[in-house]
Biotite code that builds the C-alpha atoms (Angstrom):
import biotite.structure as struc

atoms = struc.array([
    struc.Atom([15.002, -6.672, -9.462], chain_id="A", res_id=1, res_name="MET", atom_name="CA", element="C"),
    struc.Atom([14.838, -4.206, -6.583], chain_id="A", res_id=2, res_name="ALA", atom_name="CA", element="C"),
    struc.Atom([13.669, -5.290, -3.128], chain_id="A", res_id=3, res_name="ILE", atom_name="CA", element="C"),
    struc.Atom([12.407, -2.327, -1.124], chain_id="A", res_id=4, res_name="LEU", atom_name="CA", element="C"),
    struc.Atom([11.508, -2.620, 2.554], chain_id="A", res_id=5, res_name="ARG", atom_name="CA", element="C"),
    struc.Atom([9.707, -0.406, 4.996], chain_id="A", res_id=6, res_name="GLY", atom_name="CA", element="C"),
    struc.Atom([7.675, -0.380, 8.169], chain_id="A", res_id=7, res_name="GLU", atom_name="CA", element="C"),
    struc.Atom([5.084, 1.679, 9.967], chain_id="A", res_id=8, res_name="CYS", atom_name="CA", element="C"),
    struc.Atom([6.078, 4.068, 12.764], chain_id="A", res_id=9, res_name="HIS", atom_name="CA", element="C"),
    struc.Atom([5.774, 1.475, 15.563], chain_id="A", res_id=10, res_name="CYS", atom_name="CA", element="C"),
    struc.Atom([7.180, -1.430, 13.521], chain_id="A", res_id=11, res_name="GLY", atom_name="CA", element="C"),
    struc.Atom([4.167, -3.735, 13.886], chain_id="A", res_id=12, res_name="ARG", atom_name="CA", element="C"),
    struc.Atom([3.629, -3.674, 10.102], chain_id="A", res_id=13, res_name="VAL", atom_name="CA", element="C"),
    struc.Atom([6.444, -4.363, 7.644], chain_id="A", res_id=14, res_name="GLU", atom_name="CA", element="C"),
    struc.Atom([6.422, -4.435, 3.850], chain_id="A", res_id=15, res_name="VAL", atom_name="CA", element="C"),
    struc.Atom([8.650, -6.052, 1.238], chain_id="A", res_id=16, res_name="CYS", atom_name="CA", element="C"),
    struc.Atom([8.086, -4.605, -2.250], chain_id="A", res_id=17, res_name="PHE", atom_name="CA", element="C"),
    struc.Atom([9.743, -6.463, -5.122], chain_id="A", res_id=18, res_name="GLU", atom_name="CA", element="C"),
    struc.Atom([9.894, -4.626, -8.428], chain_id="A", res_id=19, res_name="THR", atom_name="CA", element="C"),
    struc.Atom([11.805, -4.996, -11.686], chain_id="A", res_id=20, res_name="ALA", atom_name="CA", element="C"),
    struc.Atom([12.059, -1.189, -11.719], chain_id="A", res_id=21, res_name="LEU", atom_name="CA", element="C"),
    struc.Atom([14.627, 0.857, -9.863], chain_id="A", res_id=22, res_name="SER", atom_name="CA", element="C"),
    struc.Atom([13.245, 3.302, -7.277], chain_id="A", res_id=23, res_name="PRO", atom_name="CA", element="C"),
    struc.Atom([14.010, 6.120, -9.736], chain_id="A", res_id=24, res_name="GLY", atom_name="CA", element="C"),
    struc.Atom([11.885, 4.455, -12.440], chain_id="A", res_id=25, res_name="GLU", atom_name="CA", element="C"),
    struc.Atom([8.820, 3.986, -10.228], chain_id="A", res_id=26, res_name="LEU", atom_name="CA", element="C"),
    struc.Atom([6.125, 6.610, -10.637], chain_id="A", res_id=27, res_name="GLU", atom_name="CA", element="C"),
    struc.Atom([5.299, 8.182, -7.262], chain_id="A", res_id=28, res_name="VAL", atom_name="CA", element="C"),
    struc.Atom([1.743, 9.527, -7.218], chain_id="A", res_id=29, res_name="ARG", atom_name="CA", element="C"),
    struc.Atom([-0.292, 11.626, -4.807], chain_id="A", res_id=30, res_name="ALA", atom_name="CA", element="C"),
    struc.Atom([-3.966, 10.697, -4.981], chain_id="A", res_id=31, res_name="CYS", atom_name="CA", element="C"),
    struc.Atom([-6.080, 13.787, -4.378], chain_id="A", res_id=32, res_name="GLN", atom_name="CA", element="C"),
    struc.Atom([-8.900, 12.083, -2.454], chain_id="A", res_id=33, res_name="CYS", atom_name="CA", element="C"),
    struc.Atom([-9.495, 13.410, 1.051], chain_id="A", res_id=34, res_name="SER", atom_name="CA", element="C"),
    struc.Atom([-8.179, 10.228, 2.706], chain_id="A", res_id=35, res_name="PHE", atom_name="CA", element="C"),
    struc.Atom([-4.835, 10.207, 0.871], chain_id="A", res_id=36, res_name="CYS", atom_name="CA", element="C"),
    struc.Atom([-4.355, 13.954, 1.255], chain_id="A", res_id=37, res_name="ARG", atom_name="CA", element="C"),
    struc.Atom([-4.988, 13.741, 5.006], chain_id="A", res_id=38, res_name="ARG", atom_name="CA", element="C"),
    struc.Atom([-2.378, 10.982, 5.297], chain_id="A", res_id=39, res_name="HIS", atom_name="CA", element="C"),
    struc.Atom([0.214, 12.640, 3.035], chain_id="A", res_id=40, res_name="GLY", atom_name="CA", element="C"),
    struc.Atom([0.224, 9.473, 0.922], chain_id="A", res_id=41, res_name="ALA", atom_name="CA", element="C"),
    struc.Atom([2.726, 8.927, -1.858], chain_id="A", res_id=42, res_name="LYS", atom_name="CA", element="C"),
    struc.Atom([1.655, 5.787, -3.643], chain_id="A", res_id=43, res_name="ILE", atom_name="CA", element="C"),
    struc.Atom([3.513, 3.341, -5.868], chain_id="A", res_id=44, res_name="VAL", atom_name="CA", element="C"),
    struc.Atom([2.530, 0.244, -7.821], chain_id="A", res_id=45, res_name="THR", atom_name="CA", element="C"),
    struc.Atom([4.118, -2.302, -10.135], chain_id="A", res_id=46, res_name="ASP", atom_name="CA", element="C"),
    struc.Atom([1.731, -4.757, -11.821], chain_id="A", res_id=47, res_name="ALA", atom_name="CA", element="C"),
    struc.Atom([4.721, -6.996, -12.568], chain_id="A", res_id=48, res_name="ALA", atom_name="CA", element="C"),
    struc.Atom([6.039, -6.781, -9.005], chain_id="A", res_id=49, res_name="GLY", atom_name="CA", element="C"),
    struc.Atom([5.108, -8.359, -5.693], chain_id="A", res_id=50, res_name="ARG", atom_name="CA", element="C"),
    struc.Atom([4.204, -6.862, -2.313], chain_id="A", res_id=51, res_name="LEU", atom_name="CA", element="C"),
    struc.Atom([4.191, -8.737, 0.992], chain_id="A", res_id=52, res_name="VAL", atom_name="CA", element="C"),
    struc.Atom([2.631, -6.973, 3.972], chain_id="A", res_id=53, res_name="ILE", atom_name="CA", element="C"),
    struc.Atom([3.606, -8.657, 7.257], chain_id="A", res_id=54, res_name="SER", atom_name="CA", element="C"),
    struc.Atom([1.549, -7.614, 10.243], chain_id="A", res_id=55, res_name="VAL", atom_name="CA", element="C"),
    struc.Atom([1.320, -8.663, 13.877], chain_id="A", res_id=56, res_name="GLU", atom_name="CA", element="C"),
    struc.Atom([-1.963, -10.355, 14.698], chain_id="A", res_id=57, res_name="ASP", atom_name="CA", element="C"),
    struc.Atom([-4.478, -7.690, 15.733], chain_id="A", res_id=58, res_name="GLY", atom_name="CA", element="C"),
    struc.Atom([-2.382, -4.757, 14.475], chain_id="A", res_id=59, res_name="ALA", atom_name="CA", element="C"),
    struc.Atom([-4.300, -4.127, 11.245], chain_id="A", res_id=60, res_name="LEU", atom_name="CA", element="C"),
    struc.Atom([-7.381, -1.978, 10.689], chain_id="A", res_id=61, res_name="VAL", atom_name="CA", element="C"),
    struc.Atom([-9.266, -2.145, 7.382], chain_id="A", res_id=62, res_name="ARG", atom_name="CA", element="C"),
    struc.Atom([-11.214, 0.964, 6.409], chain_id="A", res_id=63, res_name="TYR", atom_name="CA", element="C"),
    struc.Atom([-13.552, 1.538, 3.441], chain_id="A", res_id=64, res_name="ARG", atom_name="CA", element="C"),
    struc.Atom([-15.021, 4.789, 2.172], chain_id="A", res_id=65, res_name="PHE", atom_name="CA", element="C"),
    struc.Atom([-16.400, 6.353, -1.005], chain_id="A", res_id=66, res_name="GLY", atom_name="CA", element="C"),
    struc.Atom([-17.208, 3.651, -3.554], chain_id="A", res_id=67, res_name="LEU", atom_name="CA", element="C"),
    struc.Atom([-16.102, 0.996, -1.015], chain_id="A", res_id=68, res_name="ARG", atom_name="CA", element="C"),
    struc.Atom([-14.056, -0.858, -3.642], chain_id="A", res_id=69, res_name="THR", atom_name="CA", element="C"),
    struc.Atom([-10.836, -1.253, -1.597], chain_id="A", res_id=70, res_name="ALA", atom_name="CA", element="C"),
    struc.Atom([-9.684, -1.805, 1.967], chain_id="A", res_id=71, res_name="ASP", atom_name="CA", element="C"),
    struc.Atom([-7.374, 0.915, 3.220], chain_id="A", res_id=72, res_name="PHE", atom_name="CA", element="C"),
    struc.Atom([-4.969, -0.715, 5.664], chain_id="A", res_id=73, res_name="LEU", atom_name="CA", element="C"),
    struc.Atom([-3.835, 1.166, 8.747], chain_id="A", res_id=74, res_name="LEU", atom_name="CA", element="C"),
    struc.Atom([-1.730, 0.162, 11.724], chain_id="A", res_id=75, res_name="CYS", atom_name="CA", element="C"),
    struc.Atom([-4.037, -0.107, 14.733], chain_id="A", res_id=76, res_name="ARG", atom_name="CA", element="C"),
    struc.Atom([-1.211, 1.006, 17.044], chain_id="A", res_id=77, res_name="ASN", atom_name="CA", element="C"),
    struc.Atom([0.433, 4.027, 15.347], chain_id="A", res_id=78, res_name="CYS", atom_name="CA", element="C"),
    struc.Atom([-2.219, 4.900, 12.734], chain_id="A", res_id=79, res_name="GLY", atom_name="CA", element="C"),
    struc.Atom([0.054, 4.825, 9.656], chain_id="A", res_id=80, res_name="VAL", atom_name="CA", element="C"),
    struc.Atom([-1.729, 4.316, 6.327], chain_id="A", res_id=81, res_name="TYR", atom_name="CA", element="C"),
    struc.Atom([0.034, 1.317, 4.784], chain_id="A", res_id=82, res_name="ILE", atom_name="CA", element="C"),
    struc.Atom([-1.694, 0.402, 1.523], chain_id="A", res_id=83, res_name="ALA", atom_name="CA", element="C"),
    struc.Atom([-5.006, 0.109, -0.266], chain_id="A", res_id=84, res_name="ALA", atom_name="CA", element="C"),
    struc.Atom([-5.890, -3.506, -1.099], chain_id="A", res_id=85, res_name="VAL", atom_name="CA", element="C"),
    struc.Atom([-8.457, -5.132, -3.371], chain_id="A", res_id=86, res_name="ILE", atom_name="CA", element="C"),
    struc.Atom([-9.365, -8.777, -3.774], chain_id="A", res_id=87, res_name="LEU", atom_name="CA", element="C"),
    struc.Atom([-9.113, -9.515, -7.487], chain_id="A", res_id=88, res_name="ASP", atom_name="CA", element="C"),
    struc.Atom([-10.635, -12.970, -7.922], chain_id="A", res_id=89, res_name="GLY", atom_name="CA", element="C"),
    struc.Atom([-8.422, -15.021, -5.635], chain_id="A", res_id=90, res_name="THR", atom_name="CA", element="C"),
    struc.Atom([-5.488, -12.594, -5.707], chain_id="A", res_id=91, res_name="GLU", atom_name="CA", element="C"),
    struc.Atom([-4.996, -9.474, -3.642], chain_id="A", res_id=92, res_name="GLU", atom_name="CA", element="C"),
    struc.Atom([-3.585, -6.376, -5.346], chain_id="A", res_id=93, res_name="ARG", atom_name="CA", element="C"),
    struc.Atom([-2.431, -3.179, -3.674], chain_id="A", res_id=94, res_name="ALA", atom_name="CA", element="C"),
    struc.Atom([-1.060, 0.286, -4.010], chain_id="A", res_id=95, res_name="THR", atom_name="CA", element="C"),
    struc.Atom([1.628, 0.962, -1.409], chain_id="A", res_id=96, res_name="LEU", atom_name="CA", element="C"),
    struc.Atom([1.966, 4.177, 0.577], chain_id="A", res_id=97, res_name="ASN", atom_name="CA", element="C"),
    struc.Atom([5.732, 4.676, 0.228], chain_id="A", res_id=98, res_name="ALA", atom_name="CA", element="C"),
    struc.Atom([5.638, 7.759, 2.452], chain_id="A", res_id=99, res_name="ALA", atom_name="CA", element="C"),
    struc.Atom([3.874, 6.061, 5.361], chain_id="A", res_id=100, res_name="GLY", atom_name="CA", element="C"),
    struc.Atom([6.132, 3.022, 5.185], chain_id="A", res_id=101, res_name="MET", atom_name="CA", element="C"),
    struc.Atom([9.295, 5.154, 4.717], chain_id="A", res_id=102, res_name="MET", atom_name="CA", element="C"),
    struc.Atom([10.441, 3.264, 1.611], chain_id="A", res_id=103, res_name="ILE", atom_name="CA", element="C"),
    struc.Atom([13.999, 4.438, 0.923], chain_id="A", res_id=104, res_name="GLU", atom_name="CA", element="C"),
    struc.Atom([14.346, 6.245, -2.393], chain_id="A", res_id=105, res_name="GLY", atom_name="CA", element="C"),
    struc.Atom([10.575, 6.826, -2.633], chain_id="A", res_id=106, res_name="LEU", atom_name="CA", element="C"),
    struc.Atom([9.114, 8.407, 0.514], chain_id="A", res_id=107, res_name="TRP", atom_name="CA", element="C"),
    struc.Atom([10.833, 11.757, 0.077], chain_id="A", res_id=108, res_name="ASP", atom_name="CA", element="C"),
    struc.Atom([10.394, 12.102, -3.692], chain_id="A", res_id=109, res_name="ARG", atom_name="CA", element="C"),
    struc.Atom([8.030, 14.610, -5.251], chain_id="A", res_id=110, res_name="ALA", atom_name="CA", element="C"),
    struc.Atom([4.726, 12.959, -6.158], chain_id="A", res_id=111, res_name="ALA", atom_name="CA", element="C"),
    struc.Atom([2.614, 13.519, -9.256], chain_id="A", res_id=112, res_name="GLU", atom_name="CA", element="C"),
    struc.Atom([-0.931, 14.568, -8.211], chain_id="A", res_id=113, res_name="PRO", atom_name="CA", element="C"),
    struc.Atom([-3.667, 12.330, -9.649], chain_id="A", res_id=114, res_name="ILE", atom_name="CA", element="C"),
    struc.Atom([-7.446, 12.685, -9.574], chain_id="A", res_id=115, res_name="ARG", atom_name="CA", element="C"),
    struc.Atom([-9.556, 9.560, -9.840], chain_id="A", res_id=116, res_name="LEU", atom_name="CA", element="C"),
    struc.Atom([-12.930, 10.803, -8.594], chain_id="A", res_id=117, res_name="ASP", atom_name="CA", element="C"),
    struc.Atom([-14.343, 10.682, -12.147], chain_id="A", res_id=118, res_name="HIS", atom_name="CA", element="C"),
    struc.Atom([-14.284, 6.851, -12.103], chain_id="A", res_id=119, res_name="GLU", atom_name="CA", element="C"),
    struc.Atom([-17.302, 4.706, -11.334], chain_id="A", res_id=120, res_name="ASP", atom_name="CA", element="C"),
    struc.Atom([-16.843, 1.488, -9.323], chain_id="A", res_id=121, res_name="ALA", atom_name="CA", element="C"),
    struc.Atom([-16.356, -0.725, -12.402], chain_id="A", res_id=122, res_name="GLU", atom_name="CA", element="C"),
    struc.Atom([-13.772, 1.552, -14.039], chain_id="A", res_id=123, res_name="ALA", atom_name="CA", element="C"),
    struc.Atom([-11.923, 1.752, -10.730], chain_id="A", res_id=124, res_name="ARG", atom_name="CA", element="C"),
    struc.Atom([-11.824, -2.048, -10.354], chain_id="A", res_id=125, res_name="ARG", atom_name="CA", element="C"),
    struc.Atom([-10.517, -2.479, -13.916], chain_id="A", res_id=126, res_name="LYS", atom_name="CA", element="C"),
    struc.Atom([-7.757, 0.120, -13.455], chain_id="A", res_id=127, res_name="ARG", atom_name="CA", element="C"),
    struc.Atom([-6.684, -1.449, -10.192], chain_id="A", res_id=128, res_name="ARG", atom_name="CA", element="C"),
    struc.Atom([-6.639, -4.928, -11.749], chain_id="A", res_id=129, res_name="HIS", atom_name="CA", element="C"),
    struc.Atom([-4.385, -3.618, -14.540], chain_id="A", res_id=130, res_name="ARG", atom_name="CA", element="C"),
    struc.Atom([-2.035, -1.471, -12.486], chain_id="A", res_id=131, res_name="ASN", atom_name="CA", element="C"),
    struc.Atom([-1.866, -2.510, -8.850], chain_id="A", res_id=132, res_name="TRP", atom_name="CA", element="C"),
    struc.Atom([0.781, -4.830, -7.396], chain_id="A", res_id=133, res_name="THR", atom_name="CA", element="C"),
    struc.Atom([0.022, -8.511, -6.646], chain_id="A", res_id=134, res_name="PRO", atom_name="CA", element="C"),
    struc.Atom([-0.015, -8.650, -2.849], chain_id="A", res_id=135, res_name="THR", atom_name="CA", element="C"),
    struc.Atom([-0.073, -11.023, 0.069], chain_id="A", res_id=136, res_name="LYS", atom_name="CA", element="C"),
    struc.Atom([-1.035, -9.932, 3.587], chain_id="A", res_id=137, res_name="VAL", atom_name="CA", element="C"),
    struc.Atom([0.640, -12.196, 6.149], chain_id="A", res_id=138, res_name="VAL", atom_name="CA", element="C"),
    struc.Atom([-0.635, -12.088, 9.740], chain_id="A", res_id=139, res_name="VAL", atom_name="CA", element="C"),
    struc.Atom([1.880, -13.326, 12.313], chain_id="A", res_id=140, res_name="GLU", atom_name="CA", element="C"),
    struc.Atom([1.920, -13.715, 16.068], chain_id="A", res_id=141, res_name="THR", atom_name="CA", element="C"),
    struc.Atom([4.231, -11.343, 17.952], chain_id="A", res_id=142, res_name="ALA", atom_name="CA", element="C"),
    struc.Atom([6.378, -14.325, 18.999], chain_id="A", res_id=143, res_name="ALA", atom_name="CA", element="C"),
    struc.Atom([6.787, -15.455, 15.384], chain_id="A", res_id=144, res_name="ALA", atom_name="CA", element="C"),
    struc.Atom([7.995, -11.960, 14.461], chain_id="A", res_id=145, res_name="ARG", atom_name="CA", element="C"),
    struc.Atom([10.628, -12.115, 17.199], chain_id="A", res_id=146, res_name="GLY", atom_name="CA", element="C"),
    struc.Atom([9.155, -9.394, 19.406], chain_id="A", res_id=147, res_name="SER", atom_name="CA", element="C"),
    struc.Atom([7.441, -11.550, 21.999], chain_id="A", res_id=148, res_name="GLY", atom_name="CA", element="C"),
])
């Protein structure tokens, strides 16, 4: 079990990514949509892993585009693209932007380009359910995070 940590540029968003895979075994992908390309995203997932996104209250922006099937999470303060998140029944699942969160062993690796624009909304939801990482977004006060 590897525990990988990262944070956005200003530190108001932190992630803890638990995976049974070593960083070298994780597939790093570069989605070719305009949003991911503009953010230089390098994304990783582990359907058997766990991702916790800890964010200061008020520091998160959720953005939807295209088929509007996921929330793209950005830090309101520094603008870093953190992850894309879906609600899958009662569970959230995400793909993590390892580059934006500076995940050691992942952010500077070469990424395999992927194109997903051929998918309709249903196919996209099914793929995400199968492949994305179970996720919890935790909103904390600044004082609880130790910065207030």
